[in-house]
N, CA, C and O atoms as a GROMACS GRO file, in nm:
protein
  592
    1TYR      N    1  19.240   7.219   9.730
    1TYR     CA    2  19.143   7.290   9.649
    1TYR      C    3  19.105   7.209   9.526
    1TYR      O    4  19.180   7.122   9.482
    2ALA      N    5  18.989   7.240   9.472
    2ALA     CA    6  18.945   7.184   9.344
    2ALA      C    7  18.909   7.302   9.255
    2ALA      O    8  18.871   7.409   9.304
    3MET      N    9  18.922   7.283   9.125
    3MET     CA   10  18.890   7.390   9.031
    3MET      C   11  18.807   7.335   8.918
    3MET      O   12  18.821   7.219   8.880
    4ASP      N   13  18.719   7.418   8.864
    4ASP     CA   14  18.647   7.381   8.742
    4ASP      C   15  18.626   7.506   8.658
    4ASP      O   16  18.609   7.617   8.709
    5VAL      N   17  18.627   7.484   8.527
    5VAL     CA   18  18.607   7.594   8.433
    5VAL      C   19  18.457   7.620   8.426
    5VAL      O   20  18.382   7.536   8.377
    6ILE      N   21  18.414   7.736   8.474
    6ILE     CA   22  18.270   7.766   8.474
    6ILE      C   23  18.228   7.848   8.352
    6ILE      O   24  18.110   7.852   8.319
    7VAL      N   25  18.324   7.912   8.286
    7VAL     CA   26  18.297   7.978   8.158
    7VAL      C   27  18.405   7.930   8.061
    7VAL      O   28  18.522   7.967   8.073
    8GLN      N   29  18.364   7.848   7.965
    8GLN     CA   30  18.456   7.791   7.867
    8GLN      C   31  18.484   7.893   7.756
    8GLN      O   32  18.404   7.982   7.731
    9PRO      N   33  18.600   7.878   7.689
    9PRO     CA   34  18.624   7.962   7.572
    9PRO      C   35  18.531   7.919   7.460
    9PRO      O   36  18.475   7.810   7.466
   10PRO      N   37  18.514   8.002   7.358
   10PRO     CA   38  18.430   7.960   7.245
   10PRO      C   39  18.494   7.838   7.178
   10PRO      O   40  18.616   7.822   7.183
   11SER      N   41  18.415   7.755   7.115
   11SER     CA   42  18.470   7.636   7.049
   11SER      C   43  18.551   7.674   6.925
   11SER      O   44  18.644   7.603   6.887
   12THR      N   45  18.515   7.785   6.862
   12THR     CA   46  18.586   7.834   6.744
   12THR      C   47  18.603   7.985   6.756
   12THR      O   48  18.512   8.056   6.800
   13VAL      N   49  18.721   8.034   6.717
   13VAL     CA   50  18.747   8.178   6.722
   13VAL      C   51  18.833   8.216   6.601
   13VAL      O   52  18.911   8.136   6.551
   14ARG      N   53  18.816   8.339   6.555
   14ARG     CA   54  18.898   8.389   6.444
   14ARG      C   55  19.036   8.427   6.498
   14ARG      O   56  19.050   8.475   6.610
   15LEU      N   57  19.135   8.406   6.416
   15LEU     CA   58  19.274   8.436   6.450
   15LEU      C   59  19.286   8.582   6.496
   15LEU      O   60  19.240   8.673   6.427
   16GLY      N   61  19.349   8.603   6.613
   16GLY     CA   62  19.374   8.737   6.664
   16GLY      C   63  19.260   8.804   6.737
   16GLY      O   64  19.273   8.918   6.781
   17ILE      N   65  19.147   8.735   6.751
   17ILE     CA   66  19.030   8.792   6.819
   17ILE      C   67  19.031   8.748   6.966
   17ILE      O   68  19.065   8.634   6.998
   18VAL      N   69  18.993   8.840   7.055
   18VAL     CA   70  18.987   8.810   7.199
   18VAL      C   71  18.887   8.698   7.225
   18VAL      O   72  18.777   8.697   7.168
   19LEU      N   73  18.925   8.603   7.312
   19LEU     CA   74  18.834   8.494   7.349
   19LEU      C   75  18.719   8.550   7.431
   19LEU      O   76  18.741   8.603   7.541
   20GLN      N   77  18.598   8.540   7.379
   20GLN     CA   78  18.478   8.588   7.448
   20GLN      C   79  18.374   8.479   7.448
   20GLN      O   80  18.350   8.421   7.342
   21PRO      N   81  18.311   8.449   7.557
   21PRO     CA   82  18.326   8.515   7.687
   21PRO      C   83  18.461   8.481   7.750
   21PRO      O   84  18.525   8.384   7.709
   22PRO      N   85  18.505   8.559   7.849
   22PRO     CA   86  18.634   8.534   7.913
   22PRO      C   87  18.636   8.399   7.985
   22PRO      O   88  18.538   8.360   8.050
   23VAL      N   89  18.747   8.328   7.973
   23VAL     CA   90  18.764   8.202   8.045
   23VAL      C   91  18.760   8.234   8.195
   23VAL      O   92  18.834   8.321   8.242
   24THR      N   93  18.674   8.164   8.268
   24THR     CA   94  18.658   8.187   8.411
   24THR      C   95  18.661   8.053   8.484
   24THR      O   96  18.596   7.957   8.443
   25VAL      N   97  18.738   8.048   8.592
   25VAL     CA   98  18.756   7.924   8.669
   25VAL      C   99  18.714   7.948   8.813
   25VAL      O  100  18.749   8.049   8.875
   26ARG      N  101  18.638   7.851   8.867
   26ARG     CA  102  18.594   7.857   9.007
   26ARG      C  103  18.691   7.777   9.093
   26ARG      O  104  18.734   7.668   9.055
   27LEU      N  105  18.724   7.832   9.208
   27LEU     CA  106  18.807   7.765   9.307
   27LEU      C  107  18.715   7.719   9.419
   27LEU      O  108  18.642   7.798   9.477
   28ARG      N  109  18.720   7.588   9.448
   28ARG     CA  110  18.635   7.531   9.552
   28ARG      C  111  18.720   7.463   9.659
   28ARG      O  112  18.834   7.426   9.634
   29SER      N  113  18.662   7.448   9.775
   29SER     CA  114  18.724   7.365   9.879
   29SER      C  115  18.716   7.221   9.833
   29SER      O  116  18.634   7.188   9.747
   30PRO      N  117  18.800   7.133   9.888
   30PRO     CA  118  18.793   6.992   9.848
   30PRO      C  119  18.652   6.936   9.871
   30PRO      O  120  18.582   6.981   9.961
   31PRO      N  121  18.610   6.839   9.788
   31PRO     CA  122  18.476   6.780   9.804
   31PRO      C  123  18.451   6.734   9.948
   31PRO      O  124  18.537   6.672  10.010
   32GLY      N  125  18.332   6.766   9.998
   32GLY     CA  126  18.295   6.727  10.134
   32GLY      C  127  18.349   6.820  10.241
   32GLY      O  128  18.320   6.801  10.359
   33ASP      N  129  18.427   6.920  10.202
   33ASP     CA  130  18.486   7.014  10.296
   33ASP      C  131  18.433   7.154  10.264
   33ASP      O  132  18.486   7.219  10.174
   34PRO      N  133  18.329   7.201  10.334
   34PRO     CA  134  18.268   7.329  10.299
   34PRO      C  135  18.368   7.444  10.307
   34PRO      O  136  18.462   7.443  10.387
   35ALA      N  137  18.346   7.544  10.223
   35ALA     CA  138  18.432   7.662  10.221
   35ALA      C  139  18.426   7.731  10.357
   35ALA      O  140  18.317   7.752  10.412
   36SER      N  141  18.542   7.764  10.411
   36SER     CA  142  18.546   7.829  10.542
   36SER      C  143  18.610   7.967  10.527
   36SER      O  144  18.667   8.000  10.423
   37ASP      N  145  18.600   8.046  10.632
   37ASP     CA  146  18.663   8.178  10.631
   37ASP      C  147  18.814   8.164  10.616
   37ASP      O  148  18.878   8.250  10.555
   38ALA      N  149  18.873   8.057  10.671
   38ALA     CA  150  19.017   8.034  10.658
   38ALA      C  151  19.054   8.010  10.513
   38ALA      O  152  19.157   8.059  10.466
   39ASP      N  153  18.972   7.934  10.439
   39ASP     CA  154  18.998   7.910  10.297
   39ASP      C  155  18.997   8.041  10.221
   39ASP      O  156  19.083   8.067  10.137
   40ILE      N  157  18.898   8.124  10.250
   40ILE     CA  158  18.885   8.251  10.181
   40ILE      C  159  19.003   8.342  10.215
   40ILE      O  160  19.055   8.411  10.127
   41ALA      N  161  19.046   8.343  10.341
   41ALA     CA  162  19.160   8.425  10.382
   41ALA      C  163  19.289   8.378  10.315
   41ALA      O  164  19.374   8.460  10.280
   42GLU      N  165  19.305   8.247  10.296
   42GLU     CA  166  19.426   8.194  10.235
   42GLU      C  167  19.440   8.232  10.088
   42GLU      O  168  19.550   8.227  10.033
   43THR      N  169  19.330   8.270  10.024
   43THR     CA  170  19.336   8.302   9.882
   43THR      C  171  19.429   8.420   9.852
   43THR      O  172  19.467   8.440   9.737
   44THR      N  173  19.465   8.498   9.953
   44THR     CA  174  19.559   8.608   9.929
   44THR      C  175  19.697   8.555   9.891
   44THR      O  176  19.778   8.628   9.834
   45ASN      N  177  19.726   8.429   9.922
   45ASN     CA  178  19.854   8.367   9.887
   45ASN      C  179  19.845   8.284   9.760
   45ASN      O  180  19.938   8.210   9.728
   46LEU      N  181  19.735   8.296   9.687
   46LEU     CA  182  19.716   8.217   9.566
   46LEU      C  183  19.715   8.306   9.442
   46LEU      O  184  19.671   8.421   9.447
   47LEU      N  185  19.764   8.251   9.333
   47LEU     CA  186  19.771   8.319   9.205
   47LEU      C  187  19.737   8.217   9.097
   47LEU      O  188  19.776   8.100   9.108
   48ALA      N  189  19.667   8.258   8.994
   48ALA     CA  190  19.636   8.168   8.884
   48ALA      C  191  19.704   8.219   8.758
   48ALA      O  192  19.710   8.339   8.734
   49VAL      N  193  19.754   8.126   8.678
   49VAL     CA  194  19.818   8.161   8.552
   49VAL      C  195  19.755   8.080   8.439
   49VAL      O  196  19.736   7.959   8.452
   50ALA      N  197  19.723   8.147   8.329
   50ALA     CA  198  19.666   8.081   8.212
   50ALA      C  199  19.777   8.057   8.110
   50ALA      O  200  19.855   8.147   8.080
   51THR      N  201  19.784   7.935   8.058
   51THR     CA  202  19.880   7.900   7.955
   51THR      C  203  19.807   7.827   7.844
   51THR      O  204  19.691   7.787   7.859
   52LEU      N  205  19.874   7.811   7.734
   52LEU     CA  206  19.816   7.744   7.618
   52LEU      C  207  19.875   7.605   7.605
   52LEU      O  208  19.996   7.587   7.619
   53THR      N  209  19.790   7.506   7.580
   53THR     CA  210  19.839   7.370   7.553
   53THR      C  211  19.786   7.327   7.417
   53THR      O  212  19.675   7.362   7.378
   54ALA      N  213  19.867   7.250   7.347
   54ALA     CA  214  19.825   7.197   7.218
   54ALA      C  215  19.729   7.082   7.243
   54ALA      O  216  19.748   7.003   7.336
   55ASP      N  217  19.625   7.073   7.159
   55ASP     CA  218  19.527   6.967   7.178
   55ASP      C  219  19.574   6.834   7.121
   55ASP      O  220  19.526   6.729   7.162
   56SER      N  221  19.669   6.838   7.027
   56SER     CA  222  19.717   6.712   6.970
   56SER      C  223  19.867   6.718   6.948
   56SER      O  224  19.927   6.825   6.950
   57ILE      N  225  19.926   6.603   6.928
   57ILE     CA  226  20.069   6.592   6.907
   57ILE      C  227  20.112   6.662   6.777
   57ILE      O  228  20.228   6.699   6.762
   58ASN      N  229  20.018   6.680   6.684
   58ASN     CA  230  20.050   6.745   6.557
   58ASN      C  231  20.066   6.896   6.570
   58ASN      O  232  20.127   6.960   6.485
   59ASP      N  233  20.011   6.952   6.676
   59ASP     CA  234  20.027   7.094   6.699
   59ASP      C  235  20.163   7.117   6.767
   59ASP      O  236  20.227   7.022   6.811
   60SER      N  237  20.204   7.243   6.775
   60SER     CA  238  20.332   7.277   6.836
   60SER      C  239  20.341   7.217   6.976
   60SER      O  240  20.252   7.238   7.058
   61THR      N  241  20.450   7.145   7.004
   61THR     CA  242  20.464   7.083   7.136
   61THR      C  243  20.571   7.151   7.220
   61THR      O  244  20.590   7.115   7.336
   62ASN      N  245  20.640   7.250   7.165
   62ASN     CA  246  20.740   7.323   7.240
   62ASN      C  247  20.669   7.424   7.330
   62ASN      O  248  20.604   7.517   7.280
   63PRO      N  249  20.680   7.408   7.463
   63PRO     CA  250  20.610   7.500   7.554
   63PRO      C  251  20.646   7.646   7.531
   63PRO      O  252  20.562   7.734   7.549
   64GLY      N  253  20.770   7.673   7.490
   64GLY     CA  254  20.810   7.811   7.461
   64GLY      C  255  20.732   7.867   7.345
   64GLY      O  256  20.690   7.983   7.348
   65ASP      N  257  20.714   7.785   7.242
   65ASP     CA  258  20.635   7.828   7.126
   65ASP      C  259  20.492   7.859   7.169
   65ASP      O  260  20.436   7.961   7.132
   66LEU      N  261  20.434   7.769   7.249
   66LEU     CA  262  20.296   7.787   7.292
   66LEU      C  263  20.280   7.912   7.379
   66LEU      O  264  20.181   7.984   7.368
   67SER      N  265  20.378   7.937   7.464
   67SER     CA  266  20.372   8.054   7.552
   67SER      C  267  20.369   8.182   7.469
   67SER      O  268  20.298   8.277   7.504
   68ALA      N  269  20.444   8.186   7.361
   68ALA     CA  270  20.449   8.305   7.276
   68ALA      C  271  20.319   8.324   7.198
   68ALA      O  272  20.292   8.433   7.149
   69LEU      N  273  20.239   8.218   7.185
   69LEU     CA  274  20.116   8.226   7.106
   69LEU      C  275  19.997   8.279   7.184
   69LEU      O  276  19.894   8.313   7.124
   70LEU      N  277  20.009   8.288   7.316
   70LEU     CA  278  19.897   8.336   7.398
   70LEU      C  279  19.927   8.478   7.445
   70LEU      O  280  20.025   8.501   7.517
   71ALA      N  281  19.843   8.571   7.406
   71ALA     CA  282  19.861   8.711   7.444
   71ALA      C  283  19.749   8.752   7.539
   71ALA      O  284  19.647   8.684   7.550
   72GLY      N  285  19.770   8.864   7.607
   72GLY     CA  286  19.670   8.916   7.700
   72GLY      C  287  19.713   8.894   7.843
   72GLY      O  288  19.821   8.839   7.870
   73ARG      N  289  19.630   8.936   7.935
   73ARG     CA  290  19.661   8.921   8.078
   73ARG      C  291  19.646   8.775   8.116
   73ARG      O  292  19.535   8.720   8.112
   74ARG      N  293  19.756   8.712   8.154
   74ARG     CA  294  19.755   8.567   8.181
   74ARG      C  295  19.763   8.534   8.330
   74ARG      O  296  19.767   8.416   8.366
   75PHE      N  297  19.766   8.634   8.416
   75PHE     CA  298  19.773   8.611   8.560
   75PHE      C  299  19.653   8.676   8.626
   75PHE      O  300  19.607   8.782   8.582
   76ASP      N  301  19.602   8.613   8.731
   76ASP     CA  302  19.492   8.673   8.806
   76ASP      C  303  19.499   8.623   8.950
   76ASP      O  304  19.543   8.511   8.976
   77SER      N  305  19.454   8.708   9.042
   77SER     CA  306  19.441   8.667   9.182
   77SER      C  307  19.298   8.616   9.202
   77SER      O  308  19.212   8.634   9.116
   78ILE      N  309  19.274   8.554   9.316
   78ILE     CA  310  19.142   8.499   9.345
   78ILE      C  311  19.048   8.612   9.385
   78ILE      O  312  19.078   8.692   9.474
   79HIS      N  313  18.933   8.617   9.319
   79HIS     CA  314  18.830   8.717   9.350
   79HIS      C  315  18.721   8.650   9.432
   79HIS      O  316  18.671   8.545   9.393
   80PRO      N  317  18.682   8.709   9.545
   80PRO     CA  318  18.570   8.652   9.622
   80PRO      C  319  18.439   8.679   9.550
   80PRO      O  320  18.427   8.775   9.473
   81TYR      N  321  18.342   8.594   9.575
   81TYR     CA  322  18.208   8.618   9.519
   81TYR      C  323  18.143   8.731   9.597
   81TYR      O  324  18.165   8.743   9.717
   82PRO      N  325  18.062   8.813   9.531
   82PRO     CA  326  17.991   8.920   9.603
   82PRO      C  327  17.900   8.860   9.710
   82PRO      O  328  17.845   8.751   9.694
   83GLU      N  329  17.885   8.933   9.819
   83GLU     CA  330  17.801   8.887   9.930
   83GLU      C  331  17.658   8.859   9.886
   83GLU      O  332  17.593   8.769   9.940
   84ASP      N  333  17.609   8.935   9.789
   84ASP     CA  334  17.470   8.919   9.747
   84ASP      C  335  17.453   8.814   9.636
   84ASP      O  336  17.343   8.798   9.583
   85ASP      N  337  17.561   8.742   9.602
   85ASP     CA  338  17.552   8.638   9.500
   85ASP      C  339  17.459   8.528   9.549
   85ASP      O  340  17.469   8.485   9.664
   86GLU      N  341  17.370   8.482   9.463
   86GLU     CA  342  17.270   8.383   9.503
   86GLU      C  343  17.331   8.245   9.516
   86GLU      O  344  17.432   8.214   9.452
   87GLY      N  345  17.271   8.163   9.600
   87GLY     CA  346  17.313   8.024   9.616
   87GLY      C  347  17.404   8.007   9.736
   87GLY      O  348  17.463   8.104   9.784
   88PRO      N  349  17.413   7.884   9.785
   88PRO     CA  350  17.497   7.857   9.901
   88PRO      C  351  17.645   7.874   9.867
   88PRO      O  352  17.685   7.854   9.752
   89ALA      N  353  17.725   7.910   9.965
   89ALA     CA  354  17.868   7.931   9.944
   89ALA      C  355  17.935   7.806   9.889
   89ALA      O  356  18.027   7.816   9.807
   90ASP      N  357  17.891   7.687   9.931
   90ASP     CA  358  17.951   7.563   9.882
   90ASP      C  359  17.936   7.550   9.731
   90ASP      O  360  18.027   7.501   9.664
   91ALA      N  361  17.823   7.594   9.677
   91ALA     CA  362  17.800   7.584   9.532
   91ALA      C  363  17.884   7.687   9.457
   91ALA      O  364  17.931   7.660   9.347
   92ARG      N  365  17.902   7.804   9.518
   92ARG     CA  366  17.981   7.910   9.453
   92ARG      C  367  18.129   7.879   9.461
   92ARG      O  368  18.203   7.903   9.365
   93GLY      N  369  18.172   7.827   9.573
   93GLY     CA  370  18.314   7.802   9.593
   93GLY      C  371  18.379   7.913   9.673
   93GLY      O  372  18.312   8.001   9.727
   94VAL      N  373  18.510   7.906   9.680
   94VAL     CA  374  18.589   8.001   9.758
   94VAL      C  375  18.605   8.133   9.682
   94VAL      O  376  18.607   8.240   9.743
   95GLY      N  377  18.615   8.125   9.550
   95GLY     CA  378  18.633   8.243   9.467
   95GLY      C  379  18.651   8.203   9.322
   95GLY      O  380  18.627   8.088   9.286
   96TYR      N  381  18.693   8.298   9.241
   96TYR     CA  382  18.709   8.269   9.098
   96TYR      C  383  18.824   8.352   9.040
   96TYR      O  384  18.866   8.450   9.100
   97VAL      N  385  18.872   8.310   8.923
   97VAL     CA  386  18.968   8.386   8.844
   97VAL      C  387  18.911   8.400   8.704
   97VAL      O  388  18.836   8.314   8.658
   98SER      N  389  18.947   8.508   8.636
   98SER     CA  390  18.895   8.531   8.502
   98SER      C  391  19.004   8.593   8.415
   98SER      O  392  19.089   8.668   8.463
   99PHE      N  393  19.001   8.559   8.287
   99PHE     CA  394  19.102   8.606   8.193
   99PHE      C  395  19.032   8.673   8.075
   99PHE      O  396  19.006   8.608   7.973
  100PRO      N  397  19.000   8.804   8.087
  100PRO     CA  398  18.911   8.870   7.992
  100PRO      C  399  18.971   8.911   7.858
  100PRO      O  400  18.895   8.948   7.768
  101ASP      N  401  19.101   8.905   7.841
  101ASP     CA  402  19.155   8.955   7.714
  101ASP      C  403  19.256   8.861   7.649
  101ASP      O  404  19.354   8.907   7.590
  102LEU      N  405  19.234   8.731   7.661
  102LEU     CA  406  19.325   8.634   7.599
  102LEU      C  407  19.306   8.630   7.448
  102LEU      O  408  19.193   8.633   7.398
  103VAL      N  409  19.418   8.622   7.376
  103VAL     CA  410  19.418   8.613   7.230
  103VAL      C  411  19.516   8.504   7.191
  103VAL      O  412  19.629   8.500   7.241
  104ILE      N  413  19.475   8.414   7.100
  104ILE     CA  414  19.564   8.311   7.049
  104ILE      C  415  19.614   8.357   6.912
  104ILE      O  416  19.534   8.394   6.826
  105ARG      N  417  19.746   8.356   6.893
  105ARG     CA  418  19.808   8.418   6.776
  105ARG      C  419  19.839   8.323   6.660
  105ARG      O  420  19.905   8.364   6.565
  106GLN      N  421  19.794   8.199   6.666
  106GLN     CA  422  19.823   8.106   6.556
  106GLN      C  423  19.706   8.011   6.538
  106GLN      O  424  19.640   7.973   6.635
  107GLU      N  425  19.681   7.972   6.413
  107GLU     CA  426  19.575   7.876   6.385
  107GLU      C  427  19.609   7.742   6.451
  107GLU      O  428  19.726   7.707   6.467
  108GLY      N  429  19.506   7.668   6.488
  108GLY     CA  430  19.525   7.536   6.548
  108GLY      C  431  19.416   7.508   6.649
  108GLY      O  432  19.322   7.586   6.665
  109THR      N  433  19.429   7.395   6.717
  109THR     CA  434  19.334   7.356   6.821
  109THR      C  435  19.408   7.350   6.953
  109THR      O  436  19.510   7.282   6.965
  110TYR      N  437  19.357   7.421   7.051
  110TYR     CA  438  19.426   7.438   7.178
  110TYR      C  439  19.329   7.423   7.296
  110TYR      O  440  19.208   7.412   7.279
  111ARG      N  441  19.387   7.421   7.415
  111ARG     CA  442  19.314   7.431   7.541
  111ARG      C  443  19.382   7.539   7.624
  111ARG      O  444  19.502   7.563   7.612
  112ILE      N  445  19.304   7.603   7.708
  112ILE     CA  446  19.359   7.698   7.804
  112ILE      C  447  19.378   7.622   7.934
  112ILE      O  448  19.282   7.568   7.990
  113ARG      N  449  19.500   7.617   7.982
  113ARG     CA  450  19.531   7.550   8.110
  113ARG      C  451  19.546   7.658   8.216
  113ARG      O  452  19.620   7.755   8.198
  114VAL      N  453  19.475   7.642   8.327
  114VAL     CA  454  19.485   7.736   8.438
  114VAL      C  455  19.549   7.662   8.555
  114VAL      O  456  19.498   7.560   8.602
  115THR      N  457  19.662   7.715   8.601
  115THR     CA  458  19.736   7.655   8.711
  115THR      C  459  19.725   7.746   8.833
  115THR      O  460  19.748   7.866   8.824
  116LEU      N  461  19.688   7.688   8.945
  116LEU     CA  462  19.679   7.760   9.071
  116LEU      C  463  19.813   7.747   9.142
  116LEU      O  464  19.863   7.636   9.160
  117ILE      N  465  19.870   7.859   9.181
  117ILE     CA  466  20.001   7.860   9.245
  117ILE      C  467  19.989   7.922   9.384
  117ILE      O  468  19.929   8.028   9.401
  118ARG      N  469  20.046   7.853   9.483
  118ARG     CA  470  20.051   7.907   9.620
  118ARG      C  471  20.186   7.977   9.636
  118ARG      O  472  20.292   7.915   9.622
  119ILE      N  473  20.181   8.106   9.665
  119ILE     CA  474  20.302   8.185   9.685
  119ILE      C  475  20.345   8.167   9.830
  119ILE      O  476  20.268   8.192   9.923
  120ARG      N  477  20.469   8.124   9.848
  120ARG     CA  478  20.521   8.107   9.985
  120ARG      C  479  20.560   8.242  10.042
  120ARG      O  480  20.616   8.327   9.972
  121ALA      N  481  20.529   8.261  10.168
  121ALA     CA  482  20.565   8.386  10.235
  121ALA      C  483  20.717   8.393  10.245
  121ALA      O  484  20.783   8.292  10.270
  122SER      N  485  20.771   8.511  10.224
  122SER     CA  486  20.916   8.526  10.231
  122SER      C  487  20.961   8.530  10.376
  122SER      O  488  20.893   8.582  10.464
  123VAL      N  489  21.077   8.472  10.398
  123VAL     CA  490  21.139   8.475  10.531
  123VAL      C  491  21.202   8.613  10.547
  123VAL      O  492  21.243   8.674  10.449
  124SER      N  493  21.209   8.661  10.668
  124SER     CA  494  21.263   8.794  10.694
  124SER      C  495  21.395   8.814  10.620
  124SER      O  496  21.488   8.734  10.633
  125GLY      N  497  21.402   8.921  10.544
  125GLY     CA  498  21.524   8.953  10.471
  125GLY      C  499  21.533   8.886  10.335
  125GLY      O  500  21.619   8.921  10.254
  126GLU      N  501  21.446   8.791  10.307
  126GLU     CA  502  21.448   8.720  10.179
  126GLU      C  503  21.357   8.793  10.080
  126GLU      O  504  21.249   8.838  10.117
  127SER      N  505  21.401   8.803   9.957
  127SER     CA  506  21.317   8.870   9.858
  127SER      C  507  21.196   8.784   9.827
  127SER      O  508  21.199   8.662   9.845
  128VAL      N  509  21.089   8.847   9.780
  128VAL     CA  510  20.968   8.773   9.743
  128VAL      C  511  21.001   8.673   9.633
  128VAL      O  512  20.949   8.561   9.634
  129ALA      N  513  21.087   8.711   9.539
  129ALA     CA  514  21.124   8.620   9.430
  129ALA      C  515  21.193   8.496   9.484
  129ALA      O  516  21.174   8.386   9.430
  130ALA      N  517  21.273   8.510   9.589
  130ALA     CA  518  21.342   8.395   9.647
  130ALA      C  519  21.245   8.303   9.720
  130ALA      O  520  21.271   8.183   9.731
  131ALA      N  521  21.134   8.357   9.769
  131ALA     CA  522  21.038   8.275   9.842
  131ALA      C  523  20.972   8.174   9.749
  131ALA      O  524  20.952   8.059   9.788
  132GLY      N  525  20.939   8.215   9.627
  132GLY     CA  526  20.885   8.123   9.527
  132GLY      C  527  20.742   8.082   9.553
  132GLY      O  528  20.669   8.144   9.630
  133GLY      N  529  20.704   7.974   9.486
  133GLY     CA  530  20.569   7.923   9.497
  133GLY      C  531  20.562   7.780   9.447
  133GLY      O  532  20.661   7.727   9.395
  134SER      N  533  20.447   7.719   9.463
  134SER     CA  534  20.431   7.581   9.416
  134SER      C  535  20.293   7.564   9.355
  134SER      O  536  20.196   7.627   9.396
  135SER      N  537  20.287   7.476   9.256
  135SER     CA  538  20.161   7.447   9.188
  135SER      C  539  20.071   7.368   9.282
  135SER      O  540  20.114   7.271   9.344
  136VAL      N  541  19.945   7.411   9.292
  136VAL     CA  542  19.849   7.347   9.381
  136VAL      C  543  19.750   7.262   9.303
  136VAL      O  544  19.716   7.151   9.344
  137GLN      N  545  19.703   7.314   9.190
  137GLN     CA  546  19.598   7.247   9.113
  137GLN      C  547  19.603   7.297   8.969
  137GLN      O  548  19.647   7.409   8.943
  138VAL      N  549  19.558   7.213   8.876
  138VAL     CA  550  19.554   7.249   8.734
  138VAL      C  551  19.420   7.206   8.678
  138VAL      O  552  19.366   7.102   8.714
  139VAL      N  553  19.365   7.289   8.587
  139VAL     CA  554  19.242   7.253   8.516
  139VAL      C  555  19.257   7.302   8.372
  139VAL      O  556  19.321   7.405   8.348
  140GLU      N  557  19.199   7.228   8.278
  140GLU     CA  558  19.205   7.268   8.138
  140GLU      C  559  19.065   7.292   8.083
  140GLU      O  560  18.969   7.228   8.124
  141SER      N  561  19.057   7.386   7.991
  141SER     CA  562  18.931   7.417   7.925
  141SER      C  563  18.900   7.312   7.819
  141SER      O  564  18.981   7.225   7.790
  142GLU      N  565  18.780   7.324   7.763
  142GLU     CA  566  18.748   7.246   7.644
  142GLU      C  567  18.831   7.304   7.530
  142GLU      O  568  18.892   7.410   7.546
  143THR      N  569  18.834   7.237   7.416
  143THR     CA  570  18.917   7.284   7.306
  143THR      C  571  18.861   7.410   7.242
  143THR      O  572  18.740   7.434   7.240
  144VAL      N  573  18.953   7.489   7.190
  144VAL     CA  574  18.918   7.607   7.110
  144VAL      C  575  18.997   7.597   6.980
  144VAL      O  576  19.119   7.580   6.982
  145THR      N  577  18.927   7.606   6.869
  145THR     CA  578  18.991   7.599   6.738
  145THR      C  579  19.003   7.741   6.682
  145THR      O  580  18.905   7.814   6.673
  146VAL      N  581  19.126   7.777   6.646
  146VAL     CA  582  19.154   7.910   6.593
  146VAL      C  583  19.165   7.898   6.441
  146VAL      O  584  19.243   7.819   6.389
  147GLU      N  585  19.084   7.979   6.370
  147GLU     CA  586  19.080   7.976   6.224
  147GLU      C  587  19.102   8.116   6.168
  147GLU      O  588  19.081   8.216   6.237
  148ARG      N  589  19.144   8.121   6.041
  148ARG     CA  590  19.157   8.251   5.971
  148ARG      C  591  19.022   8.308   5.940
  148ARG      O  592  19.013   8.416   5.881
   0.00000   0.00000   0.00000
């Protein structure tokens, strides 16, 4: 899969304010490989997670610190495009994820990183947590500067 951020966060936002418009990422089939029904069906095993990354070494580099600074719904499943959406399926992609209520809790310059995770099917008798998942693809937004 390939991913691209189709709705970027604002370049500047006030501290504690929801990022609007919501960060939205398109999931596409690999270049030259048109989206198929199998690709769309496989999206039920995919999950996207939004995390915060520091834009520079001067910002907090501890991932735990950064995780605590991003509030709101940070997980989303793949949403198919509506049947009546205009344009060829290849241009739209397989589907999209959106994060409508993200809030950054500290001043600084950051990026929103969206990681696509494939959830492995659990083996009979194995818990879903034991089945786990693996990172498939990562994409980062343009920078967003949080100010008072």
